[in-house]
N, C-alpha and C positions, 0 to 999 in steps of 0.2 A: 479347913482346905487343906489337904497333904502333899507335901513334897515327895518327889521321887525321886529317890539317893542313884544313881547311878553306881553300878559294880564297875568296878575293871577286871573283868572277868569275860572271858568272850566264847561267842557260844561256839560248841562243833566246828557250825556248816553256818557259811554268812555267805551273802550275793549283793550284788550293787543292783540285779534284775527287779524292778519294785512288782513285776510278774510272776518274778519265784515266790517258794513258801518257803523257802530260809532266807526269807530278806530282811533288814533289822534298821527303820530309817532312827533310832535314834542312836545305836549303837555307830552307825555311819556319819552322824554327825559331828562325832566328836572325832574327825579325821583317822582312819584307821593304816596300818603302813603293814604292809606281809615283804618279809621277809623268804625268803625260798631259797635254800640251799646256803645260807649265809650271806645272799645278796638280796637287796631292798630292790622289788621289783613295783612297777608303778601301772603296770596292764591287766592287774588283776584281775576277774570276772567275777571270781566264788573261787572259797577253798574250802577241805575239810582236812580240819589237826588230825582227828583217830586214822584217816586212810591213807594223809599224807600226799597228800595234792590239790594243785592248783588250775582254774581254770583261766589261761589268758589269751587277749588277743591274735587272731591271726595275720598280721599286718592290718591293709584296710579292705577287707576281703568283707564281704554281705552276707547271708545268706537270703530265700526266696521273700522274706518278713520285711526284710532292711536292717537283722543284727548282725551284730557285729560276728564272724566265725570266727571260736573259738579251740583250743589245745589241751588239753589236760593232761599234766607233766603231774609226774610223779618224782615223790622227797620232802624233807622236812619241812613244815611248814611252820614261822612264828609270827603271830600278828602282835602288832602293838601300837597303844594309842599316840600320832606326834606329837600330842598336845602336852602332856608328860615330858619334864627335866627328869 
């Protein structure tokens, strides 16, 4: 039986939507936090480090499929694990 060692490196792009090709349950299970422009954000749906953007929810608005509406905002993105001291 081999053990999986978790890396402390983040993928370039990560999404919380299970239907997205950028969804990664193993990384999300470690309680990922996002600092955007130096401020911690709690409503991030997806991020891309290399392109410098995050998708954040737009209030309580929903699209026609019941998914939250998102807005893409550009700026420096810093993901981190909240479980690390």
